[in-house]
N, C-alpha and C positions, 0 to 999 in steps of 0.2 A: 504494500500500500504506500501511498504518497507519504513523504517524510513529515509534512505538516499534519496529516491525519494521525500519524504515529505519535507526534508531539501532543496532539489533543488527547489521545488515549492515555498518554503518560501524565498529562495534567489532571486526569481523573484521580490520580493517586497523590497529588500534591498535598502538602500539609495545610495549605490555605484553602478554606472552603469556597471562597469567592473565585479562585482560579478554577476549582472543580466545576462550579456552577456555570462559569463562562464557557468552559470547554463543552459542557453538556448542551448549552444553547447552540453553539456552533455545530456540534455533532448532529443535533436534532434538525437543524436547518439543512445540513448536507444530506441527511437521510430523506427528508421531505422533498427536497429538490430532485433527488434521484428517483424517488417513487412516483412523484407527481410533477413532472417538468412543467414549468410555467406558472404553477399554482403558488401564490403568495411570493412571487419573485421579489417584489419591491420590499417587502418586510425582511426577507432573507438577506438581501443585499445590505441592509442596515447592520446586520450582525456578523456577516462573513468577512474575514480578512480579504483584501483584494486578490491575493494569490489563490484563494479557494472559491472565489465568486463564480468562476467559470467551470469549476470541477463538477462533473457528474459521475457518479459511481456506476459502473457497468453492472447491470442487474444480474448477469450470469456469473461474472468473476469476482466482483468487488462488493456488491451490495449485500449479499447474503452473509459473508463473513463479517462485514461491518455491523450489521444488525445483531449478529450473534455476539460480537464483542461488546456492544452496548448492553445486551441482555445479561451477559456475564458480569458486567460492571455492577449490576443491581445486587449481585450476590457477594461482592467484594467488601470486606470490612474496612478497606482503605478509602472507600468512597463515602462522602458525607451524606446524611439523610437528605439535605437540600438538593444535592446533585442527583441523588437517586430519584427524587420527586420529578426533576426535570427529565431525566432519562425515561421514567415511567410514562410521563405525558407523551413524549415522542414515540416510544415503543407501542403504546396503546393504539396510536393512530394506524399502525400497520394492520390491526385486527387479527393478527396471527395468534392462534390459541396458545402457542408456547410462550409468547411474549406476555399475554394476558395472565397466564398461569404464574409466570415468574413475578409479575406485579402483585398478584394475590398472595403468593408466598411471602413476598416482602411485607405486605399488609399483615399477614398472620404472624410473622416473626417479630414485628415491631408494634403490634396492636396495643401493648401496654405502655409504650413510650412515645408513640406519636401524639402530637397535639391534635385537637379536633380538626383544625384547618389542614394539617398534613394528611390526616386520614380522609378528610373530605376530598382533597386533591386526588388521592389514589382511587377512591370510589368513583369520582366524577370521570376519571380517565377510562376506567374499565367498564363501567356500568352499561353504556350504550352498545358495547361491542362484545360482551361476554355471553356465552351460551348459558342457558339455564342449568345445564348439567355441570358446567364449570363453577357457577355461583353456588350450586348445591354442595359441591366439595368443600366450600369455605363458609358454609352456613353458621358454624360455631363462631367463627371470627366475626361474621356480620352480627350475630346475636351479642357478642361481647361489645361491639361498637354501640349497638342499640341500648345496651344496659347502662352505658355512660349517662344516658338522659340528656344528651347534648342536642340543643335545638338545631345546631348546624348539621349534625349527622342524621337526625331523626328522619327527615323526608327521603333522602336517597337510600338509606339502609332499609327503611320500611318498604319502599318501593321494590327493592331487590328481594326482600324476604316474601313479599306478597306474590311476586312473579314466580318464585320458586314453589310456593305452596299452591298456586293456582293450577299448576300443571301436574 
């Protein structure tokens, strides 16, 4: 892969959380531009360094390993929770079940330590894209979130649980 992309993945392990979040934003833009050329180009160009602005990942050779590396970063203890939230938002847009499952695993593993806003971000990212069977696997985690009594989490979590039990 491109040396600048390698540098971005290395930044995900930086000790500075802001460096990690910035790398996440650029990685997400690169992924979106490669998956959906032309979509949101103006917004992406605000965040992409000039040398990466014209880069498109080849779907056959580059994009799949790129997405896998982003997904594996969600499991890394070196990546801050804020960077993981950014990666989750980007990866959820792919709609790929393996990505959604990794995001739900992150939610499950961090359910006790996530703020309501962080948990909401993960739920909002995966909810419209997850299958009912995948949500069913994480019903206990959803119930844990609902038990918090959080106004912020009540609606999306209740909606997910109703969908699970409706079918």
